[in-house]
Wavefront OBJ file of the C-alpha trace (Angstrom):
o trace
v 53.921 -33.566 48.195
v 55.248 -32.388 44.923
v 57.117 -29.954 43.677
v 55.973 -28.055 40.375
v 57.788 -25.930 38.105
v 56.269 -24.551 35.248
v 58.035 -22.158 31.947
v 55.924 -19.473 30.616
v 56.769 -18.954 26.768
v 55.435 -16.090 24.898
v 51.716 -15.002 24.064
v 50.549 -17.133 20.424
v 48.559 -14.053 18.216
v 44.786 -13.929 20.104
v 42.474 -14.607 16.448
v 40.513 -11.931 15.691
v 39.061 -11.306 11.960
v 40.510 -10.306 9.156
v 40.057 -7.085 7.574
v 38.854 -7.380 4.607
v 38.424 -3.632 2.772
v 37.989 -1.927 -0.339
v 40.100 0.415 -1.682
v 39.362 4.378 -1.093
v 37.303 3.641 1.659
v 38.074 3.635 5.518
v 37.892 0.648 7.429
v 37.637 0.024 11.116
v 38.670 -2.725 12.381
v 37.844 -3.975 16.187
v 40.317 -5.388 17.849
v 38.872 -7.295 22.107
v 41.237 -7.131 24.213
v 41.351 -9.113 27.674
v 42.478 -7.831 31.100
v 44.365 -11.045 33.012
v 45.076 -9.282 36.017
v 42.798 -7.897 38.419
v 44.211 -4.429 38.716
v 44.007 -1.392 35.986
v 46.702 -1.909 33.515
v 47.643 0.523 30.769
v 49.496 -0.843 27.371
v 50.891 0.957 24.709
v 50.432 0.011 21.381
v 52.331 -0.456 17.936
v 51.425 -2.089 14.861
v 53.551 -3.684 12.786
v 53.227 -4.719 8.376
v 54.556 -7.511 7.659
v 55.640 -6.014 4.189
v 56.849 -2.373 4.077
v 53.944 -0.615 2.534
v 53.877 2.898 2.187
v 50.348 3.195 0.124
v 48.674 1.599 3.804
v 47.610 4.123 6.761
v 47.341 2.224 9.389
v 45.679 4.998 12.640
v 44.360 4.155 16.051
v 45.738 5.601 19.668
v 49.490 4.685 21.055
v 48.016 3.965 24.552
v 44.947 1.869 25.810
v 43.684 1.863 29.642
v 41.880 -0.855 30.686
v 40.296 -1.539 34.215
v 37.254 -3.966 33.486
v 37.744 -7.739 32.258
v 37.609 -6.312 28.282
v 37.646 -3.808 25.756
v 37.980 -3.164 22.245
v 40.406 -1.232 20.749
v 39.800 0.765 17.136
v 42.163 0.843 14.098
v 41.744 2.360 11.425
v 42.794 1.059 8.138
v 42.768 2.882 4.840
v 44.045 1.453 1.534
v 45.228 3.370 -1.357
v 44.838 0.267 -3.634
v 44.790 -3.129 -4.178
v 46.611 -5.019 -2.566
v 47.133 -7.787 0.407
v 49.320 -8.055 3.411
v 49.605 -8.684 7.017
v 49.428 -6.548 10.533
v 50.569 -7.257 13.498
v 49.739 -5.198 16.930
v 50.793 -5.846 19.666
v 49.637 -4.265 23.046
v 52.680 -4.007 25.501
v 52.637 -3.555 29.293
v 55.407 -1.046 30.092
v 55.827 -1.688 33.931
v 55.666 -5.703 33.292
v 56.228 -6.066 29.957
v 53.781 -8.515 29.621
v 52.078 -8.378 25.732
v 49.274 -9.737 23.884
v 49.080 -9.258 20.352
v 47.250 -9.949 17.065
v 48.358 -10.878 13.185
v 45.629 -10.806 11.023
v 45.236 -10.894 6.907
v 44.695 -6.985 5.007
v 42.794 -7.802 1.863
v 42.413 -4.725 -0.181
v 39.897 -4.680 -2.684
v 38.726 -2.326 -5.974
v 37.233 0.442 -4.959
v 34.407 1.777 -5.300
v 33.100 4.949 -7.695
v 34.320 8.123 -5.672
v 31.616 10.238 -6.553
v 29.045 10.553 -9.649
v 29.600 13.920 -11.672
v 26.211 15.187 -13.565
v 27.706 17.104 -17.041
v 25.360 19.094 -19.089
v 26.160 21.268 -23.023
v 24.605 22.469 -25.580
v 25.958 19.711 -28.388
v 29.664 20.663 -29.924
v 30.005 22.782 -26.763
v 32.531 21.869 -23.771
v 31.429 21.837 -20.235
v 34.286 21.466 -18.058
v 34.613 20.575 -14.403
v 37.649 20.534 -11.988
v 38.919 17.445 -10.373
v 41.274 17.646 -7.443
v 43.142 14.214 -5.746
v 45.346 14.277 -3.247
v 48.475 12.756 -3.253
v 49.531 11.744 0.799
v 52.947 10.541 -0.077
v 56.172 11.176 0.107
v 57.536 11.335 -3.848
v 55.969 12.569 -6.393
v 53.548 11.104 -8.845
v 53.333 11.785 -12.622
v 49.910 11.133 -14.116
v 50.320 10.194 -18.228
v 47.215 10.492 -20.851
v 47.508 7.196 -20.718
v 46.614 6.997 -17.165
v 43.413 8.923 -17.613
v 40.713 6.396 -19.232
v 37.730 7.243 -20.415
v 35.050 4.885 -21.481
v 33.085 7.249 -24.507
v 35.058 9.537 -26.785
v 32.806 12.962 -25.785
v 35.275 12.361 -22.166
v 38.717 14.231 -22.444
v 40.952 15.760 -20.081
v 42.823 19.028 -19.417
v 45.846 18.379 -18.959
v 46.375 15.224 -20.192
v 49.908 14.755 -18.025
v 50.401 16.670 -14.842
v 52.350 16.228 -11.795
v 51.353 15.962 -8.389
v 53.965 17.039 -5.507
v 53.841 14.928 -2.162
v 51.951 15.562 0.327
v 49.785 17.531 -1.751
v 46.254 18.218 -4.185
v 46.256 18.665 -7.758
v 43.519 18.894 -10.115
v 42.484 18.387 -13.929
v 39.652 19.433 -16.117
v 37.170 16.828 -16.965
v 35.935 18.438 -20.151
v 32.842 16.965 -22.011
v 31.532 17.886 -25.741
v 28.398 15.689 -26.488
v 28.092 15.012 -30.259
v 24.048 14.230 -29.950
v 21.396 15.421 -27.741
v 20.233 12.655 -25.197
v 21.174 11.241 -21.980
v 23.361 8.419 -21.405
v 25.725 7.357 -18.094
v 29.304 6.978 -18.985
v 33.029 6.771 -16.441
v 36.402 7.714 -15.719
v 38.828 6.371 -13.822
v 42.488 7.956 -12.961
v 44.842 4.592 -12.651
v 48.284 5.166 -11.037
v 50.860 2.948 -9.723
v 51.478 4.411 -6.452
v 47.850 5.692 -5.641
v 45.638 2.948 -6.936
v 42.293 3.688 -9.128
v 40.018 7.133 -8.511
v 36.854 5.777 -10.944
v 34.449 8.758 -10.924
v 29.941 8.159 -12.410
v 29.012 10.649 -14.394
v 25.324 11.112 -15.864
v 25.778 12.890 -19.396
v 23.219 14.628 -20.970
v 23.798 16.853 -24.703
v 21.371 19.352 -25.668
v 20.411 20.261 -28.836
v 21.720 23.557 -30.200
v 19.556 26.698 -30.101
v 21.959 28.775 -32.214
v 21.100 28.899 -36.013
v 23.448 29.078 -38.188
v 22.488 31.120 -41.731
v 24.600 31.749 -45.310
v 23.402 34.316 -47.716
v 23.967 34.379 -51.401
v 23.514 37.152 -53.726
v 23.643 36.292 -57.839
v 22.147 37.832 -60.764
v 19.600 35.947 -62.557
v 20.905 33.618 -65.165
v 24.366 33.275 -63.356
v 24.953 30.976 -59.815
v 27.253 31.561 -57.133
v 29.204 28.429 -55.007
v 29.721 29.243 -51.440
v 31.280 26.682 -48.760
v 30.018 25.171 -46.110
v 31.941 23.981 -42.829
v 31.842 21.580 -40.205
v 34.582 19.666 -37.764
v 34.107 15.989 -37.758
v 35.125 15.125 -33.548
v 34.846 11.165 -33.944
v 38.013 9.315 -33.323
v 36.954 7.201 -36.784
v 35.925 7.686 -40.086
v 31.780 8.087 -40.402
v 30.210 9.002 -43.490
v 27.387 12.527 -43.574
v 23.896 12.667 -45.636
v 23.980 15.984 -46.800
v 20.053 17.033 -47.969
v 18.509 20.575 -48.731
v 15.002 20.863 -47.719
v 13.310 23.733 -49.313
v 11.275 25.710 -47.007
v 8.025 25.102 -47.955
v 8.941 22.698 -50.339
v 9.453 19.174 -49.910
v 12.901 17.210 -49.879
v 15.504 17.610 -53.082
v 17.258 14.125 -53.607
v 21.324 15.548 -53.883
v 22.102 12.999 -56.376
v 24.875 14.156 -58.629
v 23.232 12.593 -61.814
v 19.689 13.025 -60.698
v 18.371 9.730 -63.255
v 14.372 10.931 -62.942
v 14.148 14.333 -63.149
v 10.202 14.497 -62.109
v 10.895 13.260 -58.704
v 13.149 16.708 -58.073
v 11.045 19.066 -56.149
v 12.039 22.985 -58.245
v 14.665 24.085 -55.786
v 17.471 27.019 -56.234
v 20.322 25.037 -54.357
v 22.357 22.150 -54.565
v 25.401 20.306 -53.341
v 28.079 19.303 -55.484
v 28.372 15.462 -53.322
v 25.475 14.274 -51.319
v 27.617 12.367 -48.942
v 31.069 13.360 -47.047
v 33.450 11.115 -46.152
v 35.482 12.100 -42.846
v 38.479 10.588 -41.801
v 39.654 9.749 -38.034
v 39.947 12.688 -36.392
v 43.449 12.726 -33.945
v 42.680 15.566 -31.425
v 40.189 16.599 -28.936
v 39.616 19.680 -31.768
v 38.417 17.491 -34.710
v 38.893 17.858 -38.523
v 37.395 20.734 -40.772
v 35.209 19.412 -43.021
v 33.485 21.322 -46.383
v 30.492 21.248 -48.851
v 30.431 23.592 -51.253
v 26.606 24.957 -52.404
v 25.609 25.846 -55.168
v 23.168 29.051 -55.481
v 21.639 29.233 -59.152
v 18.304 31.558 -58.515
v 15.044 30.876 -60.875
v 13.506 34.259 -59.619
v 13.620 37.335 -58.736
v 12.173 36.696 -55.144
v 14.374 35.365 -52.067
v 14.620 31.948 -51.917
v 15.155 30.136 -48.838
v 16.430 26.522 -47.948
v 17.635 24.350 -45.145
v 20.889 22.545 -44.896
v 21.336 18.986 -43.218
v 24.464 16.910 -43.036
v 24.173 14.075 -40.589
v 26.152 10.889 -39.318
v 24.187 8.624 -36.899
v 27.463 9.001 -34.658
v 28.804 12.337 -35.800
v 25.465 14.337 -34.995
v 23.765 16.536 -37.134
v 24.443 20.457 -38.570
v 22.067 22.632 -39.925
v 22.013 26.046 -42.103
v 19.601 27.898 -43.264
v 20.126 29.109 -46.432
v 19.237 32.116 -47.483
v 18.999 33.432 -51.767
v 18.558 36.645 -53.024
v 19.027 37.331 -57.495
v 18.986 40.617 -58.895
v 17.734 41.250 -62.301
v 19.566 40.080 -65.317
v 23.369 41.592 -66.290
v 25.012 41.956 -69.270
v 27.219 39.162 -70.691
v 30.462 39.483 -72.891
v 31.541 41.283 -74.977
v 31.582 38.306 -76.818
v 33.713 38.457 -80.022
v 32.120 37.623 -83.348
v 33.863 37.091 -86.279
v 34.817 34.303 -89.269
v 32.840 32.280 -91.681
v 32.171 30.403 -88.422
v 31.552 32.344 -85.389
v 31.712 30.182 -81.866
v 28.140 29.811 -80.574
v 26.596 32.047 -77.140
v 25.556 29.426 -74.604
v 22.454 30.343 -72.680
v 21.142 28.666 -70.254
v 17.121 28.361 -69.384
v 17.582 29.187 -65.419
v 13.795 28.320 -64.831
v 11.593 25.301 -63.547
v 9.637 24.924 -67.177
v 10.256 24.646 -70.454
v 10.279 28.180 -71.743
v 10.174 30.386 -75.374
v 13.006 32.671 -75.354
v 12.556 36.139 -77.960
v 16.028 37.235 -78.735
v 16.717 40.360 -80.334
v 19.378 42.728 -80.894
v 20.229 46.406 -80.829
v 22.465 46.332 -84.314
v 21.205 45.630 -87.315
v 24.536 44.166 -88.396
v 24.366 41.203 -86.197
v 21.725 38.205 -86.881
v 21.581 35.204 -85.660
v 21.282 31.663 -87.005
v 18.168 30.344 -84.631
v 14.379 30.871 -85.243
v 12.622 33.100 -82.910
v 11.519 32.037 -80.231
v 13.391 29.663 -79.154
v 12.197 27.098 -77.256
v 14.800 25.802 -74.223
v 14.130 22.493 -72.027
v 15.312 22.849 -68.282
v 18.443 21.799 -67.198
v 19.390 20.388 -64.087
l 1 2 3 4 5 6 7 8 9 10 11 12 13 14 15 16 17 18 19 20 21 22 23 24 25 26 27 28 29 30 31 32 33 34 35 36 37 38 39 40 41 42 43 44 45 46 47 48 49 50 51 52 53 54 55 56 57 58 59 60 61 62 63 64 65 66 67 68 69 70 71 72 73 74 75 76 77 78 79 80 81 82 83 84 85 86 87 88 89 90 91 92 93 94 95 96 97 98 99 100 101 102 103 104 105 106 107 108 109 110 111 112 113 114 115 116 117 118 119 120 121 122 123 124 125 126 127 128 129 130 131 132 133 134 135 136 137 138 139 140 141 142 143 144 145 146 147 148 149 150 151 152 153 154 155 156 157 158 159 160 161 162 163 164 165 166 167 168 169 170 171 172 173 174 175 176 177 178 179 180 181 182 183 184 185 186 187 188 189 190 191 192 193 194 195 196 197 198 199 200 201 202 203 204 205 206 207 208 209 210 211 212 213 214 215 216 217 218 219 220 221 222 223 224 225 226 227 228 229 230 231 232 233 234 235 236 237 238 239 240 241 242 243 244 245 246 247 248 249 250 251 252 253 254 255 256 257 258 259 260 261 262 263 264 265 266 267 268 269 270 271 272 273 274 275 276 277 278 279 280 281 282 283 284 285 286 287 288 289 290 291 292 293 294 295 296 297 298 299 300 301 302 303 304 305 306 307 308 309 310 311 312 313 314 315 316 317 318 319 320 321 322 323 324 325 326 327 328 329 330 331 332 333 334 335 336 337 338 339 340 341 342 343 344 345 346 347 348 349 350 351 352 353 354 355 356 357 358 359 360 361 362 363 364 365 366 367 368 369 370 371 372 373 374 375 376 377 378 379 380
């Protein structure tokens, strides 16, 4: 005969899988509970994180009844940001005070993209889309300008800084303004020390502008007029814009300040003071205003048309229809004539070929020192 005695110790953790999850995505953890009694047991369920973390949310039933030998308990884990922790889930019989528990690590990785946004806009026009973010915490969250990060400068945000009240949703606008007519993909993210990262993928499409611009120049034959063509530089870096004028129905006129080969020029009534416009980096989303001087000097009494193109590989292209209207020559002067050697009266050939000009006066008291007719070359 033997006399036996025994001492029961608290149970150790029941083996289970680790919780490897992604931030911003709910994870279902299955815990298998065994019933060591022959009758039905009811358990009270409690869960405790090893390190208190308000960005990890644990949801599951508070009680569970087990009538069979084992049963699965479903636990939902949701984390706002990348982190690691340990969770202890205890199942306790309130009558016998017997219990079992599970202890497993929670490893939270970076989040997937929340959604994919399609954004379409005409070049240099702004398209906006509202994004809503939830703050499930009990504290207000401040999102600053540096927390909104885009990998393309055609994307910006409004407002750049905002505060999210506790337990609420807040919205901000994503603004898309393409500079080139093309299709491409991009992404942006909102980063917060409290809420983690919110990543969004973007399908972006820039469409060509359908609104034509035009400028009308009016002056008399033998004179010229200058107007300013204005455009906006939006890039956050410096660039050069190439300027050229193409005659409607003709060729391209090289816009050289001092052309070296006059024979290569196509006759055109419009010129540009500088063929290259240098733009400094834009410090704001509104961009920098740029100006180009366009000169119209008619060579006939007919209407003249040309197309102005201002382009940069990254800054985009601007076009404008130039319409020149000329009228009959107007009298100039009065010119003061006196002394032994009066100052000369300047006269320019407005046509694109050398011509003979007859000089005459309606008062015999005035004479000229040049021979008649006077042959004038073309001045570019």
